[in-house]
N, C-alpha and C positions, 0 to 999 in steps of 0.2 A: 720510602725514599722521596726526597724532595725534588720531583721532576717538574719543570716549568715549561709551558708552551713558549717556544722561542721565535716563531714566525707565523704569520697568517697569510691567507690568500691562496689561490689555486697554484698548483705546481705541475708543470707539464714536463714530460721527458720522452725522448724518442727511443729509449732502450735502457737496459740495465746499466747502472753506473753513470748515467748521463744527467747533466745538470737540468734542473727545472727552472721555471720562470720566477723571478723575484716579485714580491708584492709591489704594486704601483704606488708611487708617491707624487704629490703635487710639487711643482717647481719651488713654491714658497717653502714647503716642508723640507725639501732637499737643501735649499740654501740655509735654512735655520739649523739644519743638522750639521752641515759641514763648514759653515763660516767660522765657528770657534777655532778650527784648526789653523785659520789664517790670522787670528788675533795677535799671536806673538810677533808678527811681522807687519803690524798695522802702520808703524811709523815709516817703514820702507814703502808701504803701499801709498801713504800720503805723499811721500817723496816723489813717487812716479807721477802724481797728478799734475804738477807744473809742467812736466815734459809733455803730458797728454794734451794739456790746454794750450801750451805755447806752440806746438807743432802746427796746428791749423792756422794760428795767427801769422806765423812766419810765411806759410804757404799763401795765405790771402795777400800779404804784402808783396810777395814775389810775383803773383799773377797781376796785381795792380800796376806793376812796373811795365807790363806789356801795353797797357792803356797809354802810359806816359810815352813809351817809345813810338806808338802809332800816331798819337795826337801831336807830339812835340818834335818828332824826328822825321817819320815817314811822310805824313801829310804835308807839313810845311817844307820838307826837304832841308831841314836844318840839322847838320851833323854835330853841332856844338854840345847839346845836352847829353849826347850819347855816352860820353866818358863817365860822368857821375852816375848815370843810370846803370851802366855796366858795372861800375864799382859797387854800387848799392846791391845789385843783383848777386854779385860774387860774395859780398858779405853776408847777405841773407842765406845764400846757399851753404856757406860755411856754418852758420848758426843752425840751419836746419839739419845738417849732417851731425853736428855735435848733439843736438837734441835727440836725433834718431839713435845714436850710439848709446847715450845715457838711458833712454827709454827702453831700448832692447835689452841692455845689460841688467837694469833693475828688474824689469819684468821677468827675465829668465831666472834671476836669483830668487825673487820672491816665489815664483811658480815652482822652481826646483825645491826650495825649502818646504813649501806647502806639501808637495808630493812626498818628500822625504819624511816629514812629520806624520802625515796620514798613513803612509805605508808602514812605518815603524809602529805606529799605534795599532793598526790592524793586525800586524804580525804578533805583537805582544798580546792583543786581545785573543787571537786564535789560540795561542799557547796557554792562555788561561782558561780555555774551555775544557770540559770534561771529555773523557775518552769516547763516549758515545757519539759526540759530534763528528769525530774523525772516522768513526766506523760507518757512518751513514752518508758521508759526503765524498763525491769523487775528488781525488787529489788533483787531477788536471784542472778541474773547474776552480778549485781553491787557488791554484797558482795563477790562473788567468785573471781572476778577480784581484789578486794581490799585485799584479803587474799592470796589465792593460787597463783595467777598469779604474784603478786609482789614478792613473795619469789622465784619464778622461774627465775625472771630477774637477781637476784644476781648470780645464777649459770652461766648466760650468760656473765655478765659484769665483775665480780670479780673472782669467783671460776674457771670459764673457763680460764681466763687469767692466774691465778695462776697455774692451772694444766698444761697449755701450757708451761710456763716457767720451771716448774719442769720437764716435759717430755724432753724438749730441753736440760736442764742441765744434766739430766741422760744420754741422748744419747751422749752428748759431752764427758762426763767422761768415759763412758763404751766403746765408740768407740775409744777414745784415748788409753785406756788400751789394747784393742784388737790390735791396730796397734803397740803398744809398744812390745807386746808379739810376734806377728807374722803377718807382714803386708800382706803377701800373703793370709793367712787364713782370715784376716780381710776384704780384698777386696771381697773374695768369699761370705762372710757373708752379706756384705752390698749391693750386687747386687740385692737381692730380697726385700730389705727394702722398696722401693717405693710401692710395692704391698700392704704392710700393710696400706698404706694411700689411694691408689687408689680404693681398693675393697670397703671399707666402704663409700667412697665418691660416688661410683656408686649407692648406695642405699639411699643416704641422702635425695634425693627429695621425695621418697616414705615416709620415716620416718617423714619428715617435714609436708607433707600433712596429714598424720595420726595424728600427734601431734596437728595440728591446729583443726582438727575435734574433737579430744578428749577433747581439752580445751573448745571448743564451747559447746560440749555436757555437760561438767562438769558445766558450767555456767547455762545451761538449766535445769539440774537436781536441782541445788540450787533454781532456779526460780520457778520450778513446786512445789517443796517441800514447799517453803516459802508461795506461794500463796494458796496451798491446806490446809496447817495447819492454816493459818490465817483465812480461811473460813470454819473451821472444823464444826461449827454449821450449816452452810448452807449445807455442804456435807452430814452430818448425817441426817438432817431434810428431805432431798430429796433422801436419800438412794443412793447416788452417790459414795460410797466408791470404788466400783469395777471400775468405770470409771476413778476415780483419780489414782487408782493403775495401770490401763492400761496406762494412760498418763505418769506416772512416769516410768513405765517399758519400754516404748518406748524410752525415753531419756537414761535410763540405758543401754538398748540394743545397742543404737547407740554409746555410749561411749565404751561399751565392744567391739564392732566390730572394732572401730577405734584403740583401744588399742591392739587388737589382730593383726591388720594389722602391727602396729609398732613392736610388739613382733615377728611376723613371719619374718619380714625383718631382725631384729637384730639377731634372732636365725640363720638365713641363713648365715649372715656375719661371725659369730663366727667359725663354722667348716671350712669355706673356708680359713680364716686367719690361723687357727690351722694347716690345711693341708700344707699351704705354709711354716709355721714355722717348721714343722716336716721335710719336704723335705730339707729345707736349713740346718737344724741341722744334718741330716744324711750325707749330702755332706761334711759338716765341719768335722764331726767325721771321715769319711773315709780319707779325706785329712790329718787330724791331726795324725791319726794312721800311715799313710805313713811317715809323717815327724818324728814321734816318732821312727819308725823303722830305719830311716836314721841317727838318733842321732842328728837331727837339732832342736829337741823340747823335753823338759823334760816332765816327767809324770805330775809333779805339774803344769807346764805351760799349758799343754793340759787340765787338769781338770779345772783350773781357767779360761782358755779361754772359755770353754763350759759354765761355770757359768756366766761369763761376757756376753756371747752371749744370754743366757736366760734372763739376766737382761736387755740387750739392746733391745730385741724384745718386752719386756713388755711396755716400754714407746713409742716405735715406733707404736705398736698396739694401745696403749692408745691415741696417737696423732691422729691416723686415726679415732678412735671412738669418739674422742672429737668433731669432726665435726658434727656427728649425734646428739650428746648431745646438741650442740649449736643450731642446727636447731630445735630440739625439744623445747628448752627453748625459741627460738625466737617466737614461737606461742603465748606464754604468753606475751612477750614483745609487740607484735602487738596489743593485746587486751588492754594493758595499754596505749599504744601510741594513740589508737583510742579515749580513754576517755580524755587524756591530750590534744588532738587536739580540743576537744569541747570548744566552746566559749559561753559566756552568750548571749542570744538573746536580753536582756535588758542591755544596757551599759551606764555608766556615760559619759556625754559629757565632752570634755576637759576643758571647762570653768565652769563646774558645781560648785556651791558654796552652802554650807549648810545654811539653814535659821537660823537667829540669835535666834529668839523665835517665833515659829509658833503660830498664834492666832486661826487658825482653819477655815478661810473662804475658802470654796471649790467651785470652778466654773467648770462646765462641759459644754463645748461648742461644739455642733454638733459632738458628739463623735460616731464613728462607730468602730466596732471591729469584726474581724474574726479570729478564731483559725487557726494556721498553718495547711495547707492541708485540712481544712474544706471547703465544697462546698458552704456554705451560711454564711452570717454574723450572729453573735449572737446579736449584738447591731447595731442599725441604727439611726443616727441623734438624739442622746440623749443630751438634754440640761437642766441644772438646776443650781441653786445656793443655797448654805447654808451659812449663816452668823455664826460667832462664837457663840457657845452656843445653836444653833438651832438643831432640830432633823429632819432628812429626813428618811422616811420609803419607802422601795421598796417592792411592793406587786405584786402578779400575779401568774399564774400557774407555775409549774416547767418547766425549760428549756427556760425561756424568757429572761435570762441574768442578773438576780438580783445579784447572787454571782459573776458573771463576772465583774460587775461594781466595786465590792469590790476588786477584784484582780487588776483591773486597778488602783485603788486608792493606793494600796500597791506597784505598779509597778512590780507585777509578770509578767505583760505584759504591752506593750505600745499600745495606740490606733492605729488602722489602719488609721483612719482619725480623725480630730478634735484635741482638746486640753483639758487637765485637769489642773487647776491651784490651787495652795495653796497660799493664801494671795497674789494673783495676779501674782505669779511666776509659769511658766510652770513646771510641775513635772519632765519633762525631763531635766530641767536645775538644778535639785537638785540631789546631790549624793544619790544613792539608800539607802545606810546605814543610812545617816542622815535623810532621809524622814521617814523611818520606825521607827526611834527612837521617832517620834512624834505621833505614832499610836499604840493603843492597840487593840487587835483582840480577839474576842471570836467566835470560829468556831462552826458549827453545830455538828460536831463530837468532843467530849471532848477528846483531846489528852493529855496524861500524860506519863511520863517516868518511867522506873523501878528505882525509887529513893524514897527518903522520901517525906512525904507530905510537909514538910518545903521547900525542894529543888524544888518541883514542883510549889509551889506558888511563891517562890522567883525567878523562871525562868523569870518572868516579870520584875524584878529589882533585880539583883544579890546582890547588897549591902544593901538590906532591912534588918532592924533589926527584932528581934523576936517580939517585940511589934507591929511593922507595919504589920508583917505577921499575927499575931493574929487578929488585927483590920480588915484586909482585909477578913480573913476567917469568922469573925463574921458578917461583912456586907454582905457576900455572903451566909449567913445561913449555914455555914459549920463547925463552931467551935464546936458545940455540938457533932456531930458524929466523928470529929477528936479527941476530948478529950476522947471519948469512945474507941478509937482504942488501941491495946495493948501497944504501945509506944507513943501514942499521935502524936505530930507533927514529931516525929522521926520514925514513922512507914513506912516501905518500902511498896509501893503499888503494886509491881509486874509489870511484863511486860505488857505494855499498860493499867496499872491500873486494872488488872483482879481480884485483891483482893477487889475491891470496886464495888459498884453497879453503874449503869449508871448515876443515879441522883447524887451520891456522886462525881463521876468523873467530871460531869458538874459543880458542885458547886466549886470544886477546880479550874477548868478552869476559872470560873467567878472571884474567888479571885485573880488569877494570872493577869487577865485583870485589876482588881481594883488597885492592887498594882503598876501597871506600871505608873499610874498617868500621862497619856498623854493627850494633848489637843484635840485629835481626837480619837473617839471610833467607832469601827466597830463591830456590833453584827449580826452574821449570824445564824439565827434560834436559839436564845438564850434559848428558853424553849422547843425545840422540843424533847429532851431526858428526860424531866421531866414529872412526873405524874401530873394530873390537880391540885392537892393540892399543890405540890411543885412548880409548875409553877406559881400559884397565889402568893405563899409566896415569890417567888424570884422577883416579879415585883417591890416591894418597894425598895429592895437593888439596883435593876437596875436603878430606878429613881434617887436614891442618886448618883449612879455612873455617870449617864448621866448629872446631873445638872452642868451647866457651861461648858460643853464640846460639841464640834460638834460631833453629833452622826449619824451614818448611820445604820439603822436597816433593815436587810433582813429577812422577815418573811412570813410564810403562815398563822400564827395565827393573825387574824386581831384584836383580843382583846389586843395584845401587842403594836399596832401601833396607837391607837385612840388618844393618846396625842401628836403625832408627829406634828411638825410645818408644815411640808409639806409631803404629801403622793403622791408618783408616782405609777401609775398603768401601768405595762408593759404588752404588748402583742406582741408576735413575735419579740421581741427585740426593740420595739418602745414604746414611752410614749403615752398612749392613754387617760389618765386622770391625773390631778394633782390638789391638793388642800388640805384643812384640812379635818378631818373626817366628820365634820358637812357639809361642802360644798359638799363633794362627795356623802354623803347620800341624800342631797337635790337635787342633780343633777339626782339621780335615774338612774345611768348608770351601768357600769361593777362592780365598787367597791361596790355599793349598793347591787347588786345582790349577789356578793360574801359574803358580810356581812350578808345578810339575810340567805344565805346558812349556814353560821356559827352559826346562831341563831337557826337553825332547825336541831338537831342532826339526825333525821330520814333521812333528805335529804342528809346528809353527808355520809350515809352508804348504800344508795339505789344503787343496782347494777342490771343491766339488765340481765335477764336470758340468753338472746342470746349472751351476752358477755362471759358467763361462760360455756355454754354448759349444757347438761342435767345432773342431779344427781350430782351437785356440791354444796358444802357447803362452805360458806365464813364466817370466824370469824375475825372481824376487831375491834381492840381497838383504839378508837379515843381520841385524846387529842387536844383541841383547834379546829382548822378548817382544814379539809382536802379539798384541792382545786384540782379540775380536771385540767389536762393540758397535753401537749405533753412533751416528754422527749427528751432532746438534750444532746449529749455527751459533757462534759466539761462545761456545763452551767446549771445554776439553778436560 
C-alpha cells in the first residue's frame, strides 16, 4: 500500500484523543503558502490601497488646520479666518468619514472572501483524504482548525499587510509634517523611534510560543468536549461526569496558562514603550519651548508639532506590535498548513480509468493487510471469488477482519499484499470515485444527517424523485413510520438522527442503500441494531435488494447468511472454512459450532463467574447470535 509520510516534527498531546502541536513554519513560508488564496481578490486589494494612503493624508491636513487656528485666530485675536477654517475642517472630516467607510467595507469583503475560500478549500481537502486520517485525528481539533484557525490566518496574510501599509503611510505623512515644521525637533523625535520596534521584537518569541500552545490547547478543548458529549450516555451510565470535567479542566487550565504567558509579555511591553514615548515627548517639549522663546517657532507650530508627534508614535508603536500579532497568528497558520500537507494514503494511479459498466465479479487473490503502525496483520492470504449476482457472507468472531475486507473493497485502504479485482481489473487501476459509484453500503451503525428524511434517503442518489424515495422507504419497511412523523418525509431527524429510534435510523439507512441501485452491495451487520421482530421483517426487503446484485454480507447473525452463495469463516485474519450453509453444517466444523450456539439462547448468554468476579449481575439483551471472540482495534 502506498502510504506516505504526511507531517513532520514533534507532536505533543496531553492525553488520548488530544491534539498535538503542529510543525513550526517561518513567517515567510506561511505567507508564501497562503497568499495564493488571496490572489483572486487582488484587484479589490489594490482598490483598498488608495483608501489606506489617503486616510493619513486627510488626517495630516485636519491637524494642520489647528496650527492655522492658533496662529491666525487665537494669537492675533482675529475671528475673520475662522469660518473658512471651520468649513475646511468640516469638509475634511466628511472626506475622512467616507474613506473610513470605504476602507472598512472593502477590507471586510476581501477578508471575508479570503476566509471563505480558504475554509472551503480546507474542507474539500479534508474530504479528499483517506479514512486513516479521520481514524487518527480528534474530531474536535479538526473543527477548531476549520473555524478559529482559518479566521486567524486572515489577520496574518491580509489584515496584517493592510495594517503595515497603513502604519507606514501614517509614518511618512506625519514625519514629513514634522520635518516641514522644524527639522531639528524632528530629528530628536525620530532618534528613539527604532526602540518602538526593537522592544516588542525582543518579546516576540515568547508570545509566539505561548500562542502556539494556546492554539493547541484550544483544539484539545474542542476535542475533549466533542468526545465527552458524544458519549454522554456512557459517561452518565458509569458516573464518570467528574472525570470528564477534570479532563476538560486540564485542557482549559493549559490554555489559560498559555494565554496568561502571552498576556504578561504583552503587558510588560506596553509600559516600556510608553516610558520611551514619554521621555521623548518631554525632550521635544523642552527643546520646542526653547525654540518658541527664541522666536524661531510659533505657538501653533509647537502645538501641532506635538500633535503630529503623538500621531507618529502611534503607528511606530503599532508597527512594532504588529510583529507580535503576526507571530501569534502564525500559530494558527501552522496548524492549517499541517492539514494541507496531508496527502491521501490511497491514490489514483496516473493511468486509472473508470469502468464502463461494472458487472460485479469480485476476485480477491492472496490478500493480506495490516493497519498503519499496527504490530500484526488483520488479514492474511485471503482468496475468494464472487460472480455477478452471487452473495458472499463473511462470518467469525469480532476482530478477525470481516469489516476490514469491506473497507478494502471500497478502497478506504489498499491491500498490503495481494490484489482485489472488479470484473478482472485491479481496484488500484480504477479511480476511487468511480469505484465507489458502483457500490452501495449499509454500515453497522446507522449514520444519518441533521436533515429531512427525504434528504437522508436521497443521499444515496441525489437526483432521485419523490416516488423513488417512497418506493425505497416502503421496501425498507420505513414508509409507515415516516408517514406518521409530524411532517412526513420533510421531518428533520435531528443531529445524528436523535429524534428517531435506533431501528428507524437503520431502516432509513437501508432505504438509502436501496435507492443507490448499484451492482455491488456491502451489508455490514445489517440487522444488528434492530429488535428480533424488526430484524426478521427486514430480511425480505434485503432479499429483494440483493437480488441480481453482487452482495457481501458481514454478520455475526448466522440466521442472515444461510442463503449466501458462499460463506467464508474467518479466524485470526485467515479463511479457515468456506462453502454453503449446508456444506458447512455437514462438515461439522467451526461454522457448525457457531450455528449451534446461535440455536441455543442459553449458551449465548452463559458467563463464567470467574470472568465477572463475585457479586456481579449481568443483564444482556440478545438479538440473533452473540459470538465470542477477541477484539482488535480497527478490525471486525
